[in-house]
C-alpha positions as CSV (number, residue, x, y, z in Angstrom):
1,M,-17.2,14.8,-7.9
2,T,-19.4,13.6,-11.0
3,D,-17.7,15.0,-13.5
4,A,-14.7,14.2,-12.3
5,P,-13.0,11.8,-14.7
6,R,-12.6,7.9,-14.0
7,F,-9.5,6.2,-14.0
8,L,-8.5,2.5,-14.0
9,V,-6.4,2.1,-11.2
10,A,-4.5,-1.2,-10.4
11,D,-2.0,-2.6,-7.4
12,I,0.1,-5.4,-9.5
13,G,1.3,-7.4,-7.1
14,G,3.9,-10.7,-7.3
15,T,1.1,-13.5,-6.8
16,N,-2.2,-11.0,-6.6
17,A,-3.8,-7.8,-8.8
18,R,-6.2,-5.7,-6.8
19,F,-8.4,-3.1,-9.0
20,A,-11.2,-0.7,-9.1
21,M,-12.3,2.3,-10.4
22,A,-11.7,5.8,-9.1
23,R,-13.5,8.7,-8.9
24,G,-13.0,11.8,-7.3
25,S,-10.1,14.2,-7.6
26,V,-7.4,15.0,-4.3
27,S,-8.9,17.8,-3.6
28,E,-11.7,15.9,-2.7
29,G,-11.3,12.3,-2.0
30,F,-11.6,9.2,-4.0
31,C,-14.0,7.0,-4.0
32,L,-13.4,3.3,-5.2
33,D,-15.8,1.3,-6.9
34,H,-16.1,-2.0,-8.3
35,V,-12.8,-3.0,-6.5
36,R,-11.7,-6.5,-6.7
37,R,-8.9,-8.9,-6.4
38,F,-7.7,-11.6,-9.1
39,R,-4.3,-13.7,-8.7
40,N,-1.8,-13.4,-11.2
41,A,-2.0,-17.1,-11.5
42,D,-4.8,-17.3,-13.3
43,F,-4.0,-15.4,-16.0
44,D,-1.3,-15.5,-18.6
45,Q,-0.3,-11.8,-18.7
46,L,-1.6,-8.5,-17.1
47,R,-3.4,-7.6,-20.2
48,D,-5.8,-11.0,-19.3
49,A,-6.3,-10.0,-16.2
50,V,-7.7,-6.1,-16.5
51,L,-9.5,-7.1,-19.7
52,A,-10.9,-10.0,-17.1
53,Y,-11.6,-7.1,-14.4
54,L,-13.5,-4.7,-17.0
55,D,-16.0,-7.6,-17.6
56,T,-17.0,-7.2,-14.0
57,C,-18.0,-3.9,-15.0
58,P,-19.1,-3.2,-18.0
59,S,-21.4,-0.7,-17.6
60,T,-18.1,1.9,-16.4
61,R,-15.6,2.9,-19.1
62,P,-12.7,4.4,-17.5
63,T,-11.4,7.8,-18.8
64,G,-7.6,6.9,-18.2
65,A,-6.1,4.1,-16.7
66,C,-2.9,4.3,-14.0
67,L,-1.0,0.9,-12.6
68,A,1.1,0.3,-9.8
69,I,3.4,-2.5,-10.8
70,A,6.0,-3.9,-8.5
71,S,9.0,-2.8,-10.9
72,P,11.0,-1.1,-11.7
73,I,9.5,1.2,-14.3
74,T,11.4,1.7,-17.5
75,P,10.5,2.7,-21.1
76,G,9.2,-0.1,-23.1
77,R,8.0,-3.0,-22.4
78,I,7.8,-3.6,-18.5
79,K,8.9,-7.0,-17.0
80,L,7.5,-7.4,-13.4
81,T,10.1,-8.5,-10.9
82,N,8.4,-11.1,-9.0
83,S,5.7,-12.2,-11.8
84,A,6.3,-14.1,-15.4
85,W,3.8,-10.5,-17.0
86,T,5.0,-7.8,-19.2
87,L,2.9,-4.9,-19.7
88,D,2.9,-2.9,-23.3
89,R,1.2,0.3,-22.3
90,E,0.6,0.9,-26.0
91,A,-1.0,-1.5,-26.4
92,L,-3.1,-2.1,-23.3
93,A,-4.1,2.0,-23.9
94,D,-5.4,0.7,-27.3
95,A,-7.4,-2.3,-25.7
96,L,-8.3,0.2,-22.8
97,G,-9.7,3.0,-25.9
98,V,-8.1,5.4,-23.7
99,E,-4.8,7.8,-24.6
100,R,-2.4,6.7,-22.7
101,V,-1.8,4.3,-19.4
102,L,0.2,5.1,-16.6
103,A,2.6,2.8,-15.0
104,V,4.2,3.5,-11.6
105,N,6.3,1.9,-9.3
106,D,3.3,-0.2,-6.0
107,F,5.4,2.0,-4.0
108,A,5.7,5.2,-5.6
109,A,1.7,4.4,-5.7
110,Q,1.8,3.3,-2.2
111,A,3.5,6.6,-0.9
112,R,1.3,8.7,-2.6
113,G,-1.8,7.0,-0.8
114,A,-0.3,7.1,2.3
115,P,-1.2,10.4,3.3
116,L,-4.8,10.0,1.6
117,T,-5.6,7.0,3.8
118,Q,-8.8,7.3,5.9
119,P,-7.7,8.2,10.1
120,D,-9.5,5.2,11.0
121,D,-7.2,3.0,9.1
122,L,-4.1,4.2,10.3
123,V,-2.4,2.5,13.7
124,C,0.1,5.0,15.4
125,I,2.7,2.8,16.1
126,N,4.8,5.6,17.3
127,Q,3.7,8.8,18.5
128,G,6.4,11.1,17.7
129,E,5.7,14.7,16.0
130,A,6.0,15.6,12.2
131,Q,8.6,17.9,10.9
132,A,6.9,20.8,8.3
133,G,8.2,20.3,4.9
134,A,10.6,16.8,5.3
135,P,10.4,13.8,4.0
136,Q,7.8,10.9,4.0
137,A,8.8,7.6,3.9
138,V,6.6,4.3,3.1
139,L,8.0,1.1,3.2
140,G,6.7,-2.7,4.1
141,P,6.8,-5.9,3.3
142,G,4.9,-8.1,0.5
143,T,5.4,-10.2,-2.2
144,G,8.3,-8.5,-2.2
145,L,9.8,-5.2,0.1
146,G,8.6,-2.0,-1.2
147,L,9.6,1.4,-0.6
148,G,8.8,5.1,-1.6
149,L,9.1,8.7,-0.7
150,L,7.6,11.3,-0.6
151,V,8.7,15.1,-1.1
152,P,6.7,18.1,-0.1
153,D,7.3,20.3,-3.5
154,G,5.5,23.5,-2.9
155,G,2.1,22.6,-3.0
156,R,2.1,19.6,-4.2
157,L,3.7,16.1,-3.1
158,R,6.9,14.8,-5.5
159,V,6.8,10.8,-5.6
160,V,10.6,9.2,-4.9
161,A,10.2,5.2,-5.8
162,T,13.5,3.3,-5.0
163,E,14.7,-0.1,-4.6
164,G,15.6,0.5,-0.8
165,G,14.4,-2.9,-0.5
166,H,17.3,-4.1,-2.3
167,A,19.7,-2.4,-0.2
168,G,22.1,-4.7,1.6
169,F,20.8,-6.7,5.3
170,A,22.5,-5.2,8.3
171,P,22.5,-7.7,11.1
172,R,22.6,-6.6,14.7
173,N,23.6,-9.3,17.4
174,A,24.8,-12.9,17.1
175,L,21.1,-14.9,16.1
176,E,21.1,-12.3,12.8
177,I,24.6,-13.0,12.1
178,E,24.3,-16.7,12.0
179,I,21.2,-16.7,10.0
180,L,22.8,-13.7,7.1
181,R,25.4,-16.8,7.2
182,E,23.2,-19.5,6.8
183,L,21.2,-17.4,4.1
184,Q,24.3,-16.1,2.6
185,S,25.5,-20.1,1.9
186,E,22.6,-20.2,-0.7
187,Y,22.3,-16.3,-2.7
188,G,25.3,-14.8,-1.3
189,F,24.2,-11.4,-1.6
190,V,21.8,-10.4,1.2
191,S,19.6,-7.8,0.8
192,W,16.8,-7.0,3.3
193,E,13.8,-8.2,0.6
194,R,15.6,-12.0,1.2
195,L,14.4,-11.5,4.8
196,L,11.6,-8.3,5.1
197,S,9.2,-10.0,2.5
198,G,6.7,-13.1,1.8
199,R,9.5,-15.3,0.6
200,G,11.5,-13.4,3.6
201,L,9.6,-15.1,5.9
202,I,10.1,-18.3,4.3
203,N,13.5,-18.1,4.7
204,L,13.9,-16.8,8.6
205,H,11.5,-20.2,9.4
206,R,14.1,-22.4,7.3
207,A,16.6,-20.3,8.6
208,L,15.8,-20.9,12.3
209,C,15.0,-24.8,11.5
210,R,18.8,-25.2,10.7
211,I,20.2,-23.6,13.7
212,E,18.3,-24.6,15.8
213,G,19.1,-28.4,14.5
214,M,15.0,-29.2,13.3
215,D,13.6,-30.5,10.0
216,W,12.1,-27.7,8.5
217,T,8.3,-28.6,7.5
218,G,8.0,-26.6,3.8
219,A,5.7,-23.8,6.0
220,R,4.8,-20.9,3.8
221,P,4.3,-17.6,4.8
222,E,0.5,-17.6,6.0
223,D,0.8,-20.9,7.7
224,I,4.3,-19.1,9.6
225,T,2.3,-16.2,10.7
226,G,-1.1,-18.2,11.6
227,A,0.7,-20.1,13.3
228,A,2.8,-17.2,15.2
229,L,-0.8,-15.6,16.6
230,D,-1.8,-18.7,17.6
231,D,0.9,-20.3,19.9
232,A,3.2,-17.1,21.5
233,A,5.9,-20.1,22.1
234,S,6.0,-21.7,18.6
235,L,9.2,-21.3,16.8
236,E,6.6,-20.0,14.5
237,A,6.2,-16.4,16.8
238,R,10.1,-16.5,17.4
239,V,10.8,-16.1,13.6
240,V,7.5,-13.7,13.4
241,A,9.0,-11.5,16.3
242,V,12.5,-11.6,14.8
243,F,11.3,-10.0,11.2
244,C,9.3,-7.1,13.4
245,A,12.3,-6.2,15.2
246,M,14.7,-6.8,11.7
247,L,12.0,-4.3,10.1
248,G,12.7,-1.5,13.2
249,G,15.7,-2.1,12.3
250,Y,15.2,-1.4,8.6
251,A,12.7,1.4,9.0
252,G,15.4,3.3,11.7
253,D,18.0,2.9,8.6
254,V,15.7,4.3,5.7
255,A,14.3,7.0,8.0
256,V,18.2,8.5,8.9
257,L,19.3,7.4,5.3
258,T,16.3,10.0,3.6
259,G,15.5,12.3,6.3
260,A,12.1,11.3,7.0
261,R,11.8,13.6,9.5
262,G,7.7,13.6,8.0
263,G,6.6,10.9,9.1
264,V,7.2,7.0,8.3
265,Y,4.2,4.8,6.8
266,L,4.4,1.3,7.3
267,G,2.4,-0.8,4.2
268,G,2.4,-3.7,2.4
269,G,0.0,-6.8,2.5
270,I,2.1,-9.0,5.6
271,L,1.4,-6.4,8.3
272,P,-1.9,-6.0,9.2
273,R,-2.1,-9.2,9.8
274,I,0.2,-9.5,12.7
275,R,-0.3,-5.6,14.3
276,P,-0.9,-7.4,17.5
277,L,2.1,-9.1,17.5
278,L,4.4,-6.2,15.5
279,E,2.5,-4.2,18.2
280,A,4.5,-6.3,21.1
281,S,7.5,-6.8,19.6
282,E,10.9,-4.8,19.6
283,F,10.0,-3.2,16.5
284,L,9.9,0.4,17.5
285,D,13.2,-0.3,20.1
286,R,14.5,-1.3,17.3
287,F,13.8,1.9,15.0
288,I,14.9,4.1,17.4
289,D,17.8,2.4,19.0
290,R,21.3,3.8,16.9
291,E,23.2,6.3,19.2
292,P,23.9,9.2,18.2
293,M,20.4,9.4,16.4
294,S,18.4,8.0,18.9
295,D,16.7,11.7,19.4
296,Y,16.5,11.9,16.0
297,V,14.3,8.8,15.4
298,R,12.3,9.1,18.3
299,N,10.4,11.9,17.4
300,I,9.6,10.6,13.5
301,P,5.4,9.3,13.6
302,V,5.5,6.2,12.7
303,Q,2.3,4.9,11.5
304,L,0.5,1.7,9.9
305,I,-1.4,1.5,7.2
306,G,-4.3,-0.8,7.8
307,S,-6.2,-0.6,4.8
308,D,-5.4,-1.6,1.2
309,Q,-6.6,0.8,-0.9
310,A,-3.6,2.9,-0.2
311,A,-2.1,2.5,-3.7
312,L,-5.7,2.0,-5.1
313,R,-5.8,5.8,-4.1
314,G,-2.2,6.3,-4.4
315,A,-2.6,5.3,-8.4
316,A,-5.7,7.6,-8.6
317,A,-3.9,10.6,-7.3
318,L,-1.2,10.2,-9.8
319,A,-3.5,9.6,-12.7
320,E,-5.1,12.5,-12.0
321,Q,-2.0,14.1,-11.8
322,G,-0.8,12.7,-15.6
323,Y,-4.9,12.9,-16.9
324,L,-4.2,17.5,-15.7
325,E,-0.6,17.9,-17.3
326,N,-1.3,16.2,-20.3
327,G,-5.0,16.5,-21.1
328,C,-5.7,13.6,-22.0
């Protein structure tokens, strides 16, 4: 492992940016050194945050870099979906003194890192039985709602980045229809991300306040989840219960749409913090209840990723792949 390349890896969301130096390989495993988290609001641009991170580990210079970004990956300058930051890969490579900077979708990295997660960092939500050679789906709510796929291709895993969080929300009971109507009056089109994300928690909280004739308190996502954990009888607990049930419906939709019989991983920044509420919720019932395909999804393993390092490990794996393929 000592002779392996050293990659600067990052998980860049709409609110926070996490950096690390990755050593190792997919076959031997990756060690993540100098893990740091910065608030996006503290820096004008992504380049500034990257260079500030390198100042925290001045004796370590990267061989290459892979940044996992909450955005579609396009040619030229990349604009993050939920942030004012942009990325110019060539300019950043020059600043870092590396051959190139690889940019990947954040949930492509999350997806690639999911099977590299240590067993102790995985929580079984549904036992199931993974089907060999079948795709796997990795999804999760954070600042947005991410979805990535892993497709076996011979001896390697091919990653498919998606914008599946922007598919249209499908209500499944009378309350959810009311919530949809509330949000339609504001947004018109209502995607799953409008509900299953940090902002989605706020949208759900506001909608339930209106439906129940209450004044909205201006609660932030962490206020909502904190109150839900503290008081099972609170409005916030009902908000989180609806959130988890909706997530189960979405995850089940993803499973049948993509044929993810190899398993579903739940990631993102919100779910590990509300794990007991997720496990006690209707998530699994909603995931399974879809006759005539209930048996199809009942046999799909569902695991919660408890670690926040899956995207960093996935970025390292994708960096290694790019390093080997390009000789850089």
